[in-house]
N, C-alpha and C positions, 0 to 999 in steps of 0.2 A: 425308295421313298419311305418305306417302313423304318429303315435304319436312321434316316434323317430325323423322324419324329421321336425315335428312341433316344438318339443323342440329344435332341432338343429337350426332351423330358428329363434326361439325366443331368444336363448342365443347369437346367432350371431348378431342379431339386437341390443341387449343390449350391447354387447362388442363394436360394431362399434359406437354406440352412446356415450359410455364412452370415447372411443379413440378419437372421433371427438371433444369432449369437452376439452380434455387434450393435444391436439397437441401443442407442444412448439412453441411460437411465435418468439423466438430468438435461434440462434445456440449456442451449449453448450461451445465450446472452444473459448477463446479469449486471446489476448495479449494486455496489457495496457502499453504504454511507455509515459513518460512525464517528464517535467522539470518545475521549478518554483523558488519561493523564500522561504527561511527558516528564521524565526525570532526567536531569542533567547530572554530570559527575560532581559539579560544584554548583551550589545555588539551590534555590527553592524549586519545588515541582511546579509545573505549569499545566496548561491544557493543550489538547490536540484535537483537530477535526480533519476529516478527510472524505474524499469521494473517489471511488475506484470502479469505473466501468470496465467490464471484461468480457472475454469470449472464450469458451471452452474449446480448445484445439482438439482435445480428445477427452476420454473419460477421466484421465489422470492429470492432464495439464490444462491450466487456465492462464491466458495472457491478458494483460490489461494496461491501463494508463491510470496512475494515481496522482491526484492533486491534494496537497495537504498544507495545513497551517498549524504551527506549534508556537505558543506564546508563553512568556515568563513575565516577571515584573517589568523589566525595561528592555527586554529583547524579544524578538519574534523571528520566526523562520518560515519561509514558504518553500514548497518543493513540488516538482513535477517530474515523474519518472515512469519508465516502462517497467512492468512487473511480470513475473512468471511464478506460478505456484504449482507444486506437485502434490497430489493427494495421496498420502500414505495409506489412509483408510478411506474407502469410498462406498460406504453404505448409503442407502436411499435417504435416511433421516439424520445420519450422523457422519461427518467427514472430518478428517484431520489433515492439515496441509502444512507444507514447509516450502519456503520460497524466498524470493528477494526481488530487488529492483535496482535500477541504475538510472540516474537522471541528473537534474540540476537543482541546487539549493541556493536560496538567497537568505542571508543572515543579516539582520538589522538591529541596531542598538539605538534607542531613543536617548537623546542628550537632554537632561533636565535643564530648564531655564531658571533664572534667578528671581524674576518678578512677573507675575505671581508664581509660586512654586508649582502650580498645576500645569503651567504652560511648558511646552518643550521648545528647546532652542534649535533643534535640528536632529539629524540622525546620521550615523555611519552605516554603511551597508557594504557587503561583499557578496560575491556569488562565485560558485565553483561547482564542479561535478562532485557527485557523491552517490551513496547507495544505501541499501538496507538489507538486512536478513531478517526473516520472520517465520513464526510458526503460528498456526491458528486452529481453532476448533469451530466447526459449523454444526449447529443443531437446528434442523429445519430452516427457518429464515433468520436466525440469530447467529452471530459469530463473536468470538473473543479472539483477539490477536495480540501477540507480544512481538515487538519489532525493535531491533537496535539499528539506529540511523548513524551512518558515517558521514557527517556533515562538515563543512568548512568552519574553521575558527575565525573569529573577528578580532582584529588588533586595533586598539584605539591609542593614539599618541597625543599627549598634551604637553605643550611647552609654554612656559611663562618667562618673561624677561628676567634674566639673571639667574635662572634656575635650570637644572638639567631636565631633559625631556623624559617624561614618564610614559611608559607604554603599558597598557593594560590588555590582557588577553582574555577573551570570552570563549569558552569551549563550545564547539558546535555539536559534538556527538551527544546523542540522548537516547534513552530507552522509552518506548511508547507502549502503553497498555490500553487497548481500546475495546469498546463494545459497539458492534455494528448491526445493521439490518441489511439483509440481502434481498433485493428486489429482483425477481426473475431467477433463472438458474435453478429452479426447483425441480422436483421429481416429475418425470413424465408420467402421465396417466396411462395405465395399461388398459387396453380394450379387451373385454371378454367375449 
């Protein structure tokens, strides 16, 4: 019986030592909300907003689902994707991450009407799979993220009687620079 208690004490000490070394320093659930600028290869810059709920799989990996909207003068794009981030630097108040996502993009172009000019005549839309790669810096509950989105292009064809068909292509790829607020996912409190 004495050996049983010695073995029990020994394995308990090993378990507590392993657990103490692997106590997570950050809470697992988080919600990232942000806005910023979207830059296309051609055309004027626009705006972007997103929401990204996530769960920390481990201290270094965070998986999530991101929903976003990017808008320009006459075009806008919605996206929904699965994301995965890896933390290169994982200090309690300062973290640097790199990651990406894969999902579905919908690209729409508003067709201007003729009378009155403010009215729209309709819109063209296309949807396809796409993704992004991104890097980010988190400082306490603020983050800055730079992401390049690989999104589908939109082709618009116009034909008039007696004239050749004119096809216009709108590029879908864009670069996003955002500032966000991280709700949850903060540093765990240590008990003394």
